[in-house]
C-alpha positions in Angstrom: 0.0 0.0 0.0 1.4 3.4 -1.0 1.7 6.3 1.4 0.8 9.9 0.9 3.8 12.0 0.1 3.7 15.7 1.1 5.2 18.8 -0.4 5.0 22.1 1.6 6.8 25.4 2.2 9.3 25.8 5.0 9.4 29.6 5.2 6.8 32.4 5.1 5.2 31.2 1.8 6.1 32.0 -1.8 8.8 29.3 -1.8 7.9 28.1 -5.3 5.6 25.2 -4.4 3.7 25.4 -7.7 6.7 24.7 -9.8 7.8 21.9 -7.6 4.5 20.1 -7.6 4.4 20.4 -11.4 7.9 18.9 -11.6 6.9 16.1 -9.2 3.5 15.3 -10.6 4.6 12.8 -13.2 5.2 10.4 -10.3 1.7 10.8 -8.9 -1.8 9.8 -9.8 -3.5 12.1 -7.3 -2.6 15.7 -6.2 -4.6 17.0 -3.2 -4.7 20.5 -1.6 -5.1 20.1 2.2 -5.4 23.6 3.6 -5.5 27.4 2.9 -7.6 29.3 0.4 -7.2 31.7 -2.5 -4.7 33.9 -0.6 -2.1 31.4 -1.9 -0.8 31.9 -5.4 1.1 29.0 -6.9 3.0 30.1 -10.0 3.9 27.7 -12.8 5.9 28.4 -15.9 6.3 26.1 -18.9 5.9 26.0 -22.6 6.6 29.8 -22.6 3.4 30.3 -20.6 2.8 31.4 -17.0 0.0 30.3 -14.8 -1.0 31.2 -11.2 -3.2 28.8 -9.4 -5.1 29.9 -6.3 -7.3 26.9 -5.3 -6.8 24.2 -7.9 -4.0 21.7 -7.2 -0.9 22.1 -9.3 -1.3 18.7 -11.0 -4.2 20.0 -13.1 -1.9 20.3 -16.2 -1.0 16.6 -16.2 -3.1 14.2 -18.3 -4.9 11.5 -16.4 -4.3 13.1 -13.0 -6.9 13.4 -10.2 -6.9 16.8 -8.4 -8.6 17.0 -5.0 -9.6 20.2 -3.2 -9.7 18.7 0.3 -11.9 19.5 3.3 -9.2 21.7 4.9 -9.4 24.2 2.1 -11.7 27.3 2.1 -13.2 28.1 -1.3 -14.3 31.4 -2.8 -16.6 30.3 -5.7 -15.9 33.5 -7.6 -12.1 33.0 -7.6 -12.4 29.2 -8.3 -14.8 29.7 -11.1 -12.6 32.3 -12.7 -9.6 30.0 -12.4 -11.6 27.2 -14.0 -12.7 29.4 -16.9 -9.1 30.7 -17.5 -7.6 27.2 -17.6 -10.4 25.9 -19.9 -10.0 28.9 -22.3 -6.3 27.8 -22.6 -7.3 24.3 -23.5 -6.8 22.6 -20.1 -9.3 19.8 -19.4 -10.3 20.8 -15.8 -13.7 19.0 -15.6 -12.3 15.4 -15.9 -9.6 16.0 -13.4 -11.0 18.0 -10.5 -13.1 16.9 -7.5 -14.2 19.0 -4.5 -14.7 18.0 -0.9 -18.2 18.3 0.5 -16.5 19.4 3.8 -14.6 22.3 2.3 -15.9 25.6 3.7 -17.2 28.4 1.5 -15.9 32.0 1.7 -19.0 34.2 1.6 -18.9 37.8 0.2 -19.5 39.0 3.8 -16.5 37.1 5.0 -14.4 39.4 2.8 -16.1 42.4 4.4 -15.4 41.0 7.9 -11.8 40.6 6.9 -11.5 44.2 5.7 -13.4 45.5 8.8 -11.2 43.5 11.3 -8.0 44.6 9.6 -9.1 48.3 9.6 -10.0 48.1 13.3 -6.5 46.8 14.1 -4.9 50.0 12.8 -1.1 49.9 13.2 -1.3 46.4 14.6 -2.8 44.9 11.4 -1.8 41.4 10.4 -1.2 42.2 6.7 -4.2 40.1 5.6 -4.8 39.6 1.8 -8.4 40.5 2.6 -9.7 37.4 0.8 -12.0 36.4 3.8 -9.8 33.5 4.8 -9.6 34.3 8.5 -13.3 35.0 9.1 -14.2 31.8 7.2 -12.0 29.6 9.4 -13.4 31.4 12.4 -16.9 30.4 11.3 -15.6 26.9 10.8 -14.3 26.6 14.3 -17.3 28.5 15.7 -19.6 25.9 14.0 -21.4 28.5 11.9 -19.8 27.8 8.5 -21.3 27.0 5.1 -19.7 24.0 3.3 -19.6 22.7 -0.3 -22.0 19.9 0.7 -24.6 22.5 1.7 -24.8 23.6 -2.0 -26.5 20.2 -2.7 -29.2 20.8 0.0 -32.7 22.3 -0.8 -32.0 24.5 2.3 -28.9 26.0 0.8 -30.3 29.5 0.2 -31.8 29.7 3.7 -28.5 28.6 5.3 -26.7 31.2 3.2 -29.0 34.0 4.2 -28.9 33.1 7.9 -25.1 33.3 7.9 -25.1 36.5 5.8 -27.5 38.1 8.4 -25.2 37.1 11.2 -22.3 38.7 9.4 -24.4 41.9 8.7 -25.1 42.2 12.4 -21.4 42.1 13.2 -20.3 44.4 10.4 -22.8 47.1 11.3 -23.1 46.6 15.0 -19.6 45.7 16.1 -17.5 47.4 13.4 -19.9 50.1 12.2 -18.7 49.1 8.8 -20.6 50.2 5.7 -20.5 47.9 2.7 -22.3 46.6 -0.4 -21.8 43.1 -1.6 -24.6 43.1 -4.2 -22.3 42.9 -7.3 -19.9 40.4 -5.7 -22.8 38.3 -4.4 -24.2 37.9 -7.9 -20.8 36.7 -9.2 -20.7 34.4 -6.1 -24.0 32.7 -7.0 -22.8 32.3 -10.6 -19.6 30.7 -9.2 -21.7 28.2 -7.2 -23.5 27.2 -10.4 -20.1 26.5 -12.0 -18.9 24.4 -9.0 -22.1 22.4 -9.0 -21.0 20.9 -12.3 -18.0 19.2 -10.7 -18.0 16.1 -8.5 -18.7 17.2 -4.9 -17.5 14.2 -2.9 -16.8 12.7 0.5 -13.1 13.4 -0.1 -11.8 11.6 3.0 -13.5 8.4 1.7 -12.1 9.0 -1.8 -8.6 9.7 -0.7 -8.4 6.6 1.6 -9.8 4.5 -1.3 -7.0 5.8 -3.4 -4.5 4.7 -0.8 -6.0 1.3 -0.6 -6.1 1.2 -4.4 -2.3 1.8 -4.4 -2.6 5.2 -6.1 0.4 7.5 -5.7 -0.8 10.6 -3.9 0.9 13.9 -3.3 -0.5 16.3 -0.7 0.1 20.0 -1.6 0.3 22.7 1.0 -0.3 26.4 0.7 1.4 29.3 2.4 4.5 28.3 4.5 5.4 26.6 7.8 6.3 29.8 9.5 2.7 31.0 8.9 1.2 28.0 10.8 -1.5 29.2 13.1 0.0 27.2 16.1 3.7 27.2 15.4 4.3 30.2 13.2 5.1 33.9 14.1 1.7 34.4 15.8 -0.4 36.5 15.5 1.2 37.3 12.1 0.2 33.9 10.6 -2.5 32.4 8.4 -5.6 30.7 9.9 -4.8 27.1 9.2 -2.2 24.4 10.0 0.3 24.7 7.2 2.6 22.0 8.7 2.6 18.3 7.7 0.1 17.6 10.5 -2.4 19.6 8.6 -2.5 16.8 5.9 -4.2 14.5 8.4 -6.9 16.9 9.3 -7.1 18.6 5.9 -7.6 15.4 3.9 -8.9 12.9 6.6 -6.0 10.5 6.6 -4.1 8.8 9.5 -0.6 9.9 10.5 0.7 6.4 9.6 -0.3 7.1 6.0 2.3 9.8 5.6 5.3 8.9 3.5 8.0 11.3 2.1 7.8 14.9 3.3 9.4 17.3 0.8 10.2 20.7 2.3 10.6 23.6 -0.1 12.7 26.7 0.8 14.3 29.5 -1.1 18.0 30.0 -1.1 17.2 33.3 0.7 14.1 34.4 2.6 11.1 36.5 1.7 7.9 37.5 3.5 4.7 39.4 2.5 2.8 41.5 5.0 3.5 42.3 8.6 5.3 40.2 11.2 8.8 39.3 12.4 11.5 38.7 9.9 15.0 38.5 11.6 17.1 38.5 8.4 15.2 41.2 6.6 17.4 43.5 4.6 16.5 47.2 4.2 19.6 48.1 2.0 20.6 47.7 -1.6 21.2 44.0 -1.1 17.6 43.5 -0.1 16.4 45.5 -3.1 18.8 43.5 -5.4 17.2 40.2 -4.2 13.7 41.7 -4.8 14.5 42.8 -8.3 16.5 39.7 -9.4 13.9 37.4 -7.8 10.9 39.3 -9.1 9.7 39.2 -5.5 6.2 40.5 -5.9 3.1 38.6 -4.7 1.5 36.3 -7.3 -1.9 36.9 -5.6 -1.5 40.5 -4.3 1.3 42.0 -6.4 2.7 43.4 -3.2 6.5 43.7 -3.0 7.9 41.0 -0.8 10.3 41.8 2.1 13.7 40.1 1.3 16.6 38.8 3.4 19.3 36.2 3.8 18.5 32.5 4.5 17.5 32.0 8.1 18.9 28.6 9.2 17.4 28.9 12.7 13.9 29.1 11.3 14.6 26.5 8.6 15.8 23.9 11.1 12.7 24.6 13.2 10.4 24.0 10.2 12.3 20.9 9.2 11.9 19.5 12.7 8.2 20.4 13.0 7.4 18.8 9.6 9.6 15.7 9.8 11.1 16.6 6.4 12.8 13.8 4.6 14.0 15.7 1.5 14.8 19.3 0.9 14.0 21.3 -2.3 16.0 24.5 -2.8 14.3 27.1 -5.0 15.6 30.3 -6.7 19.3 29.5 -6.0 20.0 31.1 -9.4 19.1 34.5 -7.8 22.3 34.3 -5.8 24.4 34.0 -8.9 25.5 37.6 -8.8 26.5 38.0 -5.1 30.2 37.9 -4.2 29.3 37.2 -0.6 26.3 35.2 0.7 25.2 35.3 4.3 23.3 32.7 6.3 21.8 33.4 9.8 23.1 30.6 12.1 21.8 32.0 15.4 20.0 34.9 17.2 21.1 37.3 19.8 18.2 37.9 22.2 18.6 40.2 25.2 22.4 39.8 25.1 22.2 36.0 24.9 22.9 33.8 21.9 20.3 31.2 21.0 20.3 28.6 18.2 16.6 27.7 18.4 13.4 29.5 17.3 12.0 31.3 20.4 8.3 31.9 21.4 8.6 35.5 20.6 10.6 36.7 17.6 10.5 40.5 18.0 12.5 43.4 16.6 15.0 42.9 19.4 16.2 39.7 17.8 19.6 40.3 16.1 20.7 37.7 13.5 24.2 36.1 13.8 25.6 35.5 10.3 28.0 33.2 8.7 29.5 34.3 5.4 30.0 32.2 2.2 31.9 33.0 -0.9 29.5 33.5 -3.8 29.9 31.5 -7.1 29.5 34.5 -9.4 28.5 32.6 -12.6 25.3 31.7 -14.5 23.9 28.4 -13.3 20.6 28.5 -15.2 21.8 26.2 -18.0 23.3 23.6 -15.7 21.4 20.3 -15.5 23.6 18.1 -13.3 24.9 18.5 -9.8 28.5 17.9 -11.1 28.3 21.1 -13.3 27.6 23.3 -10.3 30.5 25.5 -9.0 32.4 24.4 -5.9 31.1 27.4 -3.9 27.5 26.4 -4.7 28.1 22.8 -3.6 29.6 24.1 -0.4 26.4 26.1 0.3 24.3 23.1 -0.3 26.5 20.9 1.8 26.2 23.4 4.7 22.4 23.3 4.5 22.4 19.5 4.5 24.8 19.3 7.5 22.8 21.8 9.5 19.4 20.3 8.9 20.4 16.7 8.7 18.3 16.3 5.5 19.5 15.9 1.9 18.8 18.5 -0.7 17.1 16.4 -3.4 16.1 19.0 -5.9 17.8 22.3 -6.9 15.8 24.8 -8.9 17.8 27.1 -11.2 14.9 29.0 -12.9 11.1 29.2 -13.2 10.7 26.7 -16.1 10.2 23.0 -15.2 13.3 22.1 -17.3 15.5 24.4 -15.1 15.8 21.8 -12.4 18.5 19.4 -11.1 17.2 16.2 -9.6 19.6 14.5 -7.2 
């Protein structure tokens, strides 16, 4: 019986999960998203075309694949319907390859308004939300008020929708004194529901476990990054779901014993979008150089990403929490033009040096760096590990020694061909 392999981000998101899943999918029959919502943007680039997937699993481009939107995902019908239409207009057969969990929660238009109202009320202490309604939807889920995909099939769907909308309206006007109008978006939302009704809406936990028993090769795909996990990330500047490997069990309905390989993706440097701690953030020309060379602007929001050197303390923490068995290094080609590359190997907190990720990572944390000599050459055309310069190999070896986990894939560009498999 095959086990479910997992691929997830080890930093603050934007690690390049979309490309990796696309590279890995030939090995798998089923690709399943297990958490998050359309605040994630998985970018893929091949055949001279670029795609950004927000909800649909990244295996959708592979013929014969099954793509599952699991119960742990929250769905905005407008965004998902638009994504479906865009792919179909480009000749991608979505309908024969996509199934949606009955237990996945729906993001209502008023959830988006609640997100905006809550963020506005926080003022200077705002989280840096993408304002897609993700947080309020997960709050309704845990508060047992949510609307799920399975409710779409019920004759009481409209009544359930209106009841939740009324509850939200009371909060928006009473608690937040927030004026809004969702009429236009609501019309699109209902049209989106009609599109989604044309797809199989299934008991995904039964389906996924049947795939396991049927010896199907399954890859679980995470969104966001480990350092944004609601429990173990840089709280409260986190997302609203469990982005760690443990989220696969609750987000797809599988037992821990069913988990196989865990592929952890990280950039050769660090980025972050929105507010929150970022110990290695660079505010100088080097940070701007990383941003421009790496095209570090959000796939979903377009916001410029904060950039900094690789944080080994945070990376080791994420490797530990996820039980990573194989590392995948992305965007290493962005470091081609740096004579010196730095890696954070510890923090100085209150005059003390620590080598672990503490409960509070505040502005008072000072990174302790180790310097490496850069390789200063174009690596984008290299296709084997042996071709890589000695300085690059030293960088990889250091990461493997520190984490105790092998780097199995090295990405040298956005295209699926620009990849070294070890």
